C-alpha positions as a printed NumPy array, in Angstrom:
array([[-125.956,  120.585,  112.612],
       [-125.039,  121.17 ,  109.027],
       [-122.272,  118.278,  109.246],
       [-125.071,  115.835,  110.704],
       [-127.266,  116.416,  107.814],
       [-124.529,  115.997,  105.26 ],
       [-123.253,  112.919,  107.049],
       [-126.934,  111.382,  106.882],
       [-127.103,  112.143,  103.266],
       [-123.582,  110.709,  102.353],
       [-124.806,  107.335,  104.283],
       [-128.279,  107.239,  102.714],
       [-126.872,  108.029,   99.242],
       [-123.936,  105.357,   99.681],
       [-126.398,  102.493,  100.889],
       [-128.607,  103.475,   97.665],
       [-125.706,  102.959,   95.387],
       [-124.505,  100.008,   97.192],
       [-128.084,   98.508,   96.891],
       [-128.052,   98.685,   93.165],
       [-126.993,   95.902,   90.993],
       [-126.377,   95.343,   87.226],
       [-128.852,   93.898,   84.976],
       [-130.7  ,   90.943,   86.282],
       [-129.538,   87.597,   84.689],
       [-131.973,   85.246,   82.831],
       [-133.095,   81.876,   83.762],
       [-130.525,   79.372,   84.227],
       [-130.033,   76.805,   81.724],
       [-128.727,   73.377,   82.858],
       [-125.509,   72.091,   81.466],
       [-125.983,   69.671,   78.572],
       [-124.132,   66.425,   78.886],
       [-121.024,   66.17 ,   76.661],
       [-121.41 ,   64.121,   73.324],
       [-121.35 ,   60.563,   73.734],
       [-122.565,   60.588,   77.525],
       [-124.741,   57.577,   78.751],
       [-125.943,   56.571,   82.219],
       [-124.904,   53.408,   83.777],
       [-127.144,   52.088,   86.541],
       [-124.506,   49.813,   87.97 ],
       [-126.953,   48.098,   90.566],
       [-127.973,   51.55 ,   92.089],
       [-131.672,   52.09 ,   93.13 ],
       [-133.909,   53.985,   90.864],
       [-133.828,   57.742,   92.326],
       [-137.43 ,   58.117,   91.356],
       [-138.627,   55.188,   93.109],
       [-140.979,   56.134,   95.984],
       [-139.205,   54.76 ,   99.115],
       [-142.519,   55.831,  101.411],
       [-144.281,   52.456,  100.902],
       [-141.492,   49.871,  101.424],
       [-141.648,   46.464,  103.376],
       [-144.85 ,   45.837,  105.078],
       [-146.61 ,   48.895,  103.776],
       [-146.231,   47.858,  100.127],
       [-149.763,   46.324,   99.761],
       [-150.693,   44.035,   96.98 ],
       [-152.578,   45.445,   93.981],
       [-155.873,   43.501,   94.955],
       [-155.947,   45.613,   98.149],
       [-156.696,   48.695,   96.096],
       [-159.86 ,   47.056,   94.678],
       [-162.396,   45.132,   96.253],
       [-161.559,   42.581,   98.943],
       [-162.956,   39.34 ,   99.455],
       [-165.401,   38.828,  102.465],
       [-164.231,   37.051,  105.551],
       [-160.969,   35.796,  106.432],
       [-159.377,   36.131,  102.895],
       [-159.848,   39.726,  102.839],
       [-157.809,   40.454,  106.019],
       [-154.437,   41.916,  105.911],
       [-151.798,   40.649,  108.331],
       [-151.426,   44.103,  109.812],
       [-154.973,   44.448,  110.533],
       [-154.971,   41.309,  112.795],
       [-155.564,   41.596,  116.611],
       [-155.82 ,   38.664,  118.799],
       [-158.836,   38.492,  120.791],
       [-158.611,   34.837,  122.005],
       [-156.927,   31.701,  121.738],
       [-158.822,   28.192,  122.226],
       [-157.454,   24.793,  122.356],
       [-159.836,   22.054,  120.679],
       [-159.454,   18.291,  120.161],
       [-158.248,   19.264,  116.87 ],
       [-155.654,   21.771,  117.797],
       [-155.539,   25.52 ,  118.54 ],
       [-157.894,   28.041,  117.088],
       [-157.549,   31.741,  117.371],
       [-160.067,   34.703,  117.482],
       [-158.973,   37.417,  115.52 ],
       [-160.683,   40.954,  115.744],
       [-160.406,   43.681,  113.076],
       [-160.793,   47.511,  113.217],
       [-164.359,   47.447,  112.142],
       [-165.548,   45.42 ,  115.022],
       [-165.803,   41.937,  113.325],
       [-164.416,   38.854,  114.786],
       [-163.261,   35.588,  112.713],
       [-161.768,   32.53 ,  114.026],
       [-158.708,   30.79 ,  111.957],
       [-156.666,   27.643,  112.208],
       [-153.056,   27.002,  111.233],
       [-153.058,   26.97 ,  107.147],
       [-155.78 ,   29.536,  106.743],
       [-155.146,   31.936,  103.859],
       [-155.314,   35.713,  104.485],
       [-155.105,   38.63 ,  101.872],
       [-151.224,   38.759,  102.314],
       [-150.169,   35.945,  104.026],
       [-151.102,   32.847,  105.983],
       [-151.562,   31.511,  109.568],
       [-148.662,   29.459,  110.071],
       [-149.159,   28.381,  113.609],
       [-150.817,   29.051,  116.738],
       [-149.746,   28.599,  120.335],
       [-151.005,   29.391,  123.528],
       [-149.732,   33.036,  123.704],
       [-149.627,   33.984,  119.983],
       [-150.397,   33.36 ,  116.633],
       [-147.596,   33.156,  113.958],
       [-148.242,   34.6  ,  110.631],
       [-146.479,   34.598,  107.279],
       [-146.582,   37.741,  105.643],
       [-145.743,   38.067,  101.935],
       [-143.613,   41.187,  101.266],
       [-144.598,   42.718,   98.127],
       [-141.523,   45.259,   97.728],
       [-139.28 ,   44.814,   94.634],
       [-136.247,   46.233,   96.713],
       [-136.44 ,   43.659,   99.624],
       [-134.349,   40.568,   99.491],
       [-136.849,   38.746,  101.732],
       [-139.944,   37.45 ,  100.084],
       [-141.824,   36.483,  103.236],
       [-141.447,   37.397,  106.778],
       [-142.64 ,   36.1  ,  109.968],
       [-145.086,   38.197,  112.226],
       [-146.028,   37.174,  115.73 ],
       [-149.458,   38.75 ,  117.244],
       [-149.533,   38.148,  120.854],
       [-152.731,   37.597,  123.083],
       [-151.71 ,   39.731,  125.88 ],
       [-149.275,   42.533,  124.555],
       [-145.802,   41.686,  123.044],
       [-143.815,   39.326,  124.904],
       [-140.141,   39.197,  124.232]])
């Protein structure tokens, strides 16, 4: 029994000594650059640029403020095709918005971030302006179909 008590005491004391450390170090100071150092960009991207809002999500600054009423205040991503009509003058599309309003558009009509390029029996072709400084393309073609996406 005594040997068991001594064994437990030695194990406990050894664990306590092993858990002790020397004095805790102070806050780490980052190393300073060597004298004469300068950062060269060499066509690399800015590491502090927010990459979340790239491509179609990068909205024009006018969207943040008040929008114009009607078709000029609609974003391309908000367009939902409700119907397409053929008239003597050509094709007309009925587009709906998430707020329930419906508008009619013709080829050449201007939207907030694009234009209506063409209207066919199955879809509307929109040219969206890409407002992304890192993108090589400044416009992209977006097709909104009447009955789901047809490939």
